[in-house]
Structures are given as structure tokens and as C-alpha cells.
C-alpha positions in Angstrom: 81.2 75.1 74.5 81.7 78.7 73.4 84.3 81.0 74.9 81.5 83.0 76.6 80.5 79.9 78.5 83.9 78.6 79.4 87.0 80.6 80.3 90.3 79.2 79.2 91.7 80.3 82.5 91.6 77.5 85.1 89.5 79.5 87.6 90.8 77.3 90.4 90.6 78.0 94.1 93.5 79.6 95.9 94.5 79.7 99.5 92.7 81.8 102.1 90.0 84.1 100.7 91.4 83.3 97.2 89.4 80.1 97.6 86.6 82.0 95.9 88.7 82.6 92.7 86.3 80.3 90.7 83.6 82.9 91.4 85.3 85.4 89.2 84.5 83.2 86.2 81.4 82.3 84.3 78.6 81.8 85.3 79.3 83.4 88.7 81.0 86.7 88.2 80.8 87.5 91.9 84.5 87.9 92.7 87.5 89.8 91.5 91.2 89.4 92.3 93.5 92.2 93.1 97.2 91.3 92.8 99.4 92.1 95.8 102.6 90.4 94.6 104.0 87.8 92.3 105.4 84.3 92.5 108.0 84.8 89.8 111.5 85.9 90.6 112.3 89.6 90.5 111.4 92.7 92.4 107.7 91.8 92.9 108.3 88.3 94.1 106.4 87.5 97.3 104.9 91.0 97.5 104.9 94.4 95.9 107.6 96.2 97.9 107.2 99.6 96.1 104.4 101.5 94.5 106.0 102.0 91.1 104.8 102.3 87.5 104.5 98.5 87.1 102.4 98.1 90.3 100.1 101.0 89.5 99.5 99.6 86.0 98.6 96.2 87.4 96.4 97.7 90.0 94.8 99.9 87.4 93.8 96.8 85.4 92.3 95.3 88.6 90.4 98.5 89.4 89.1 98.6 85.9 87.8 95.1 86.1 86.1 95.8 89.5 84.6 99.0 88.1 83.1 97.1 85.1 81.6 94.5 87.5 80.0 97.2 89.7 78.6 98.9 86.6 76.5 95.8 85.9 74.2 96.9 88.7 74.2 93.4 90.1 75.9 94.4 93.4 74.9 96.6 96.3 78.0 95.8 98.4 81.7 95.3 97.9 83.5 93.1 100.4 87.3 93.1 100.7 89.9 91.7 103.1 90.5 94.3 105.8 92.9 94.7 108.6 92.4 97.7 111.0 96.2 98.3 111.2 97.3 97.8 107.6 93.9 98.6 105.9 94.3 95.6 103.5 94.3 92.1 104.9 96.3 89.2 103.6 99.3 87.3 104.7 100.5 85.4 101.6 102.7 88.2 100.4 104.7 90.9 102.2 103.1 93.9 100.5 104.5 97.3 101.4 102.2 99.6 103.3 102.1 102.3 100.5 100.8 99.6 98.1 98.2 98.5 100.7 97.2 102.1 101.2 96.9 102.6 97.4 94.7 99.5 97.0 92.5 100.5 99.9 92.1 104.1 98.4 91.2 102.6 95.0 88.6 100.3 96.6 87.0 103.2 98.5 86.9 105.4 95.3 85.2 102.6 93.4 82.6 102.2 96.1 81.8 105.9 96.0 81.7 105.8 92.2 79.6 102.7 92.0 77.2 103.8 94.8 77.6 100.5 96.7 78.2 99.8 100.4 81.7 99.0 101.5 82.1 95.9 103.6 85.6 95.7 105.2 85.9 92.1 106.3 88.5 90.6 108.6 89.1 86.9 108.4 88.9 85.4 112.0 88.4 81.8 111.1 86.6 79.5 108.7 82.8 79.2 108.6 82.0 82.8 109.8 81.9 86.3 108.5 85.3 87.3 107.1 85.6 83.9 105.4 84.6 84.7 101.9 83.8 81.1 101.1 81.3 81.2 103.9 79.9 84.7 103.1 79.6 84.3 99.3 76.4 82.1 99.2 74.8 84.2 102.0 75.4 87.6 100.2 74.4 87.2 96.5 74.5 90.9 95.8 78.0 91.3 97.1 81.1 91.6 94.9 84.0 89.9 96.8 87.4 91.4 96.1 90.2 89.0 97.2 94.0 89.4 97.3 95.5 87.4 94.4 98.9 86.9 92.8 99.8 88.7 89.6 100.1 85.5 87.5 96.6 84.2 88.4 95.1 87.7 87.9 96.5 88.1 84.4 95.6 84.6 83.4 92.0 85.5 84.1 92.1 89.2 83.1 93.7 88.4 79.6 91.4 85.5 78.9 89.4 86.5 75.7 86.2 85.1 77.4 86.5 87.6 80.3 83.9 90.3 79.5 85.1 92.5 82.4 88.5 93.4 81.2 
């Protein structure tokens, strides 16, 4: 099987809305992860606590990937985990509010640039809107942006078979 047909990255499901992680891989290309922290030890472990050069670089790579996916013209909507209080949903990591604000602002800018509809989506339970696994087959022209960890993001992003990096 050629690299174009099979990513070396595992493309395995994660927890919560990261359960759609396989949909960022061939043949689906309907999801994109945005890191909100890391599982390795160090200053980014269990959530980006500050919007520094490292974090803005990582988020720049994520934004670039989303931009390239939107440029395919396959999507008319971008859905992301939303919380009315913190702007960006997600509970796996303790991500600082300035980082959440920055991610939200980047998503809004991409939507304006890509001329697609923004769909803020709050998870309220499985099997209903807000649950990306439930929504994904019902919204084939939607790009789903899920919160991910830095390790999984870069395993996918740096894969030579990823055409959206």
C-alpha cells in the first residue's frame, strides 16, 4: 500500500471528541486536531499554561493544516468544541484562558478566510449534537476541529503521507 493510501501515524481514536481522530487520516480527511497541551513532562504537561513562542508555533502548524483542508473546497462548515464561558471546550487539559482565546481567534479567522460557516458545538452527552462522533456522519461537508495532545498532533502532522501539512 502506498504512503498516500496509508499513513504511518496510528490514527487511533482518543477520548471525548478526539474519538474522531481517525477521520483526520486517509481516506476521510474530515477532522483536524488542535493541541491544547502535552502528556510529556515539562512546562506544557497537562495543558498549555502560557501563550509563548513554543505554543504559538505549535498552534501555527495546526492552523496551517486546517487552512489547507478548508482550501480543498470540500467543506462549508467548521465545527469545534465550544464553551460559552471559556470559548474553547475541552476538559482533558488545563489550558490557560489566553491560549484558549488565541485558538478561538485563530479558528474565527480561518472561517472568515475560508468563507465557511462556524459551528460552535458544546458537548452535552453522547448521541446528540455536540458529540462529534454522532455529528460526523450526519454532516459530510463539515470539518471537525477537535482538541488534541501535542504528541498525537505531531505524529499525524509530520507523517510524510499527510498532504495537509
